[in-house]
Each structure stands twice: as structure tokens, then as C-alpha cells.
C-alpha positions in Angstrom: 0.0 0.0 0.0 2.8 2.4 0.9 4.6 1.7 -2.3 1.6 2.5 -4.4 1.2 5.8 -2.6 4.9 6.5 -3.1 4.6 5.7 -6.8 1.6 8.0 -7.2 3.5 10.8 -5.5 6.5 10.3 -7.8 4.3 10.3 -10.9 2.6 13.5 -9.7 5.9 15.3 -9.2 7.2 14.0 -12.5 4.1 15.4 -14.3 4.5 18.7 -12.5 8.2 19.1 -13.5 7.5 18.2 -17.1 4.6 20.7 -17.3 6.7 23.5 -15.8 9.6 22.9 -18.0 7.6 23.5 -21.2 8.4 26.9 -22.6 5.3 28.8 -23.8 5.9 31.4 -26.4 3.5 34.4 -26.4 1.2 34.6 -29.4 2.7 37.6 -31.3 4.1 38.4 -34.7 6.9 40.5 -33.2 10.0 39.4 -31.3 11.8 41.6 -28.8 14.8 42.0 -31.1 12.6 43.9 -33.6 12.4 41.1 -36.1 9.1 39.5 -37.2 8.7 35.8 -36.6 6.7 35.4 -39.8 9.2 37.4 -41.8 6.6 40.0 -42.7 7.8 43.5 -43.3 7.2 46.4 -40.8 5.2 48.2 -43.5 2.5 45.5 -43.3 2.2 46.1 -39.5 1.7 49.8 -40.0 5.1 50.9 -38.6 6.9 53.9 -40.0 9.7 52.8 -42.3 11.9 55.8 -41.3 10.5 58.2 -43.8 9.9 61.8 -42.7 6.2 61.5 -43.0 4.1 60.3 -40.1 1.4 58.0 -41.2 -2.0 57.8 -39.5 -1.1 59.8 -36.4 -3.8 62.5 -36.6 -3.9 66.1 -37.8 -0.6 68.1 -37.7 -0.1 70.7 -35.1 -1.2 74.2 -36.2 0.9 77.3 -36.3 4.6 78.1 -36.4 6.8 76.9 -33.6 9.5 79.5 -34.4 7.6 82.3 -32.9 9.2 84.3 -30.0 6.3 83.6 -27.6 5.8 79.8 -27.4 2.6 80.3 -25.3 0.8 82.5 -27.9 -2.4 81.0 -29.2 -1.7 79.0 -32.4 -5.3 78.9 -33.5 -7.6 81.9 -34.2 -10.4 80.0 -32.4 -8.3 80.4 -29.1 -8.2 84.2 -29.4 -11.0 84.5 -26.8 -8.5 83.7 -24.2 -6.9 87.0 -24.9 -10.1 88.7 -23.7 -9.4 90.2 -20.2 -12.9 89.2 -19.1 -11.8 85.6 -19.3 -8.9 86.1 -16.9 -9.3 84.0 -13.8 -8.6 85.7 -10.5 -7.1 89.0 -11.9 -7.5 90.8 -8.6 -5.6 90.7 -5.3 -7.3 88.9 -2.4 -8.9 91.0 0.4 -7.7 90.0 3.8 -9.5 90.1 7.1 -8.6 90.2 10.8 -9.0 87.2 13.1 -12.7 86.3 13.5 -13.6 89.5 11.6 -15.6 90.2 8.5 -15.3 94.0 8.4 -13.1 95.8 5.9 -10.2 98.0 6.8 -9.1 101.0 4.7 -6.3 99.2 2.9 -8.5 96.4 1.8 -11.3 98.8 0.7 -8.9 100.3 -1.9 -8.6 96.8 -3.5 -12.4 96.6 -3.8 -12.6 100.1 -5.4 -10.4 98.8 -8.2 -12.7 95.8 -8.7 -15.8 98.1 -8.7 -14.2 100.2 -11.5 -13.5 97.1 -13.5 -17.1 95.9 -13.1 -18.6 99.2 -14.1 -16.4 99.5 -17.2 -17.0 95.8 -18.3 -20.8 95.4 -18.3 -20.5 91.7 -19.4 -18.3 90.7 -16.5 -19.6 88.6 -13.7 -17.9 88.2 -10.4 -17.8 85.4 -7.9 -16.6 86.4 -4.4 -15.2 83.4 -2.4 -14.9 83.7 1.4 -12.2 81.8 3.3 -11.2 81.3 6.9 -8.2 80.0 8.8 -8.1 76.6 10.6 -9.3 77.8 14.0 -13.0 77.3 14.8 -15.5 74.6 13.9 -16.3 73.9 10.2 -19.9 75.2 10.6 -18.7 78.5 12.2 -16.0 79.0 9.6 -18.6 78.3 6.8 -20.8 81.1 8.2 -17.8 83.4 8.7 -16.6 82.9 5.1 -20.1 83.7 3.9 -20.2 87.0 5.9 -16.8 88.0 4.5 -17.9 87.4 0.9 -21.2 89.2 1.5 -19.4 92.2 3.1 -17.3 92.5 0.0 -20.4 92.2 -2.3 -22.3 94.8 -0.3 -19.4 97.3 -0.6 -19.2 96.7 -4.3 -22.9 97.4 -4.6 -22.4 100.6 -2.5 -19.7 101.6 -5.1 -22.3 101.3 -7.9 -21.9 97.7 -9.1 -24.9 95.7 -10.3 -25.7 93.2 -7.5 -27.2 90.8 -10.1 -23.7 90.2 -11.6 -22.1 89.4 -8.2 -22.4 86.0 -6.6 -20.9 84.9 -3.2 -19.8 81.5 -2.0 -18.2 80.4 1.3 -15.3 78.0 1.2 -14.8 78.4 5.0 -11.8 76.4 6.3 -11.9 73.7 3.6 -8.6 74.8 2.1 -7.0 76.2 5.3 -3.7 74.7 6.5 -4.2 72.9 9.9 -2.1 74.3 12.7 -0.7 77.0 10.5 1.6 79.6 11.9 0.5 83.2 12.4 1.4 84.5 8.9 -0.1 81.5 7.0 -3.3 81.8 9.1 -3.5 85.5 8.2 -3.3 84.6 4.5 -6.1 82.1 4.9 -8.5 84.8 6.2 -9.4 86.3 2.8 -11.9 86.8 0.0 -10.8 86.1 -3.5 -12.4 86.9 -6.9 -13.2 85.0 -10.0 -14.2 87.0 -13.1 -16.2 85.4 -15.9 -18.0 86.7 -19.0 -21.7 86.5 -18.8 -24.9 88.2 -20.1 
């Protein structure tokens, strides 16, 4: 009985060794050395034969790449990006004191500049974002961010801007740096501005 079990185990290991030693070639027409196993040419596989032309790789890039400004729009359809009304965040942030939403005189001057822009550009729309530092609860900071943004909007309206073209949103402390030092926390207490083109 032991010998039959021993023979079965030997046969099992022999089959295992034989099956593992068989080398399986992947099914492909290409070898790693770059030659084709079926002796077909690279042209038949769609590869470039080294000519200067690129075959089947899409439309060529537009415009000249010898221009002095490599970031200039290459396509006339992109000229809308030169419109100043499409500039994102063109104005400096307005900063607030700790746990405050009132405006001091230095920050009011920044808002006067924004008001002049809004009155000169009647298609411009403005989004005022209110931010807070990391101190306080998320709910409190959400409310404080809203008050900061609303204070800025109210002052813009006092300066003659159309309230219908100004939106406010509170970011609160969502982007604040936790345990920030005094200077970073001061920078987190702000309102920022996003300008877009609307009707």
C-alpha cells in the first residue's frame, strides 16, 4: 500500500516538473529584437519605415513653432483667451482680521479697483469666495466665510456695481492649512475673486 502511494506521488511530481519545463511562447508576430517571426515587413504592420512622413497619427499641429512667444495662441479659435474678461482671479485677495468680517481701509482700496472694472465691463460677472483659517468649527467658519464674501459684495454694490452680476460662496476652512503659523493663518483669512464673462 505504501509503495503504491509512493509511486503516485512520484508520478505527480514528474508530471509537475514536465509541465513547468515546457516553454510557452507568447502569441505575437513580433519578437523583442525587432524582427518579425513570420518574416513579414514592418510596412505590413503599420510601422513607419523611417521616412519623414508620419502615417495615421492624426492632424498636424497648427501654427509656427519658431515664434518668439511659445505660449501665444496658435489657432484663431483660441483668441477668446486674450479677452481680459476671461482672466481667472485677476485681482488681489482682500484680507480680514482674526474672527472678523469688516473691511479696513487698505482692503477697501482693492475693492474700489474691482468696482471700477465691473462698471467698465458690463458683461463681466464676479464670484466672491470667502475663506477662513483653521481655527474654529467647520460650521462656524462656513458662516464666517459667507459673511466675509457678503461684506465685499455689499461694498461693491455701494460703489455702484450691479448686484445681479455678483455671486458669493463660502469656502470656509476647507482649504485652510491645519495648525498654520500666524502668517499663514493671516493669508487664509481672505476673500478672492473669480471673473467670468456673462450676459
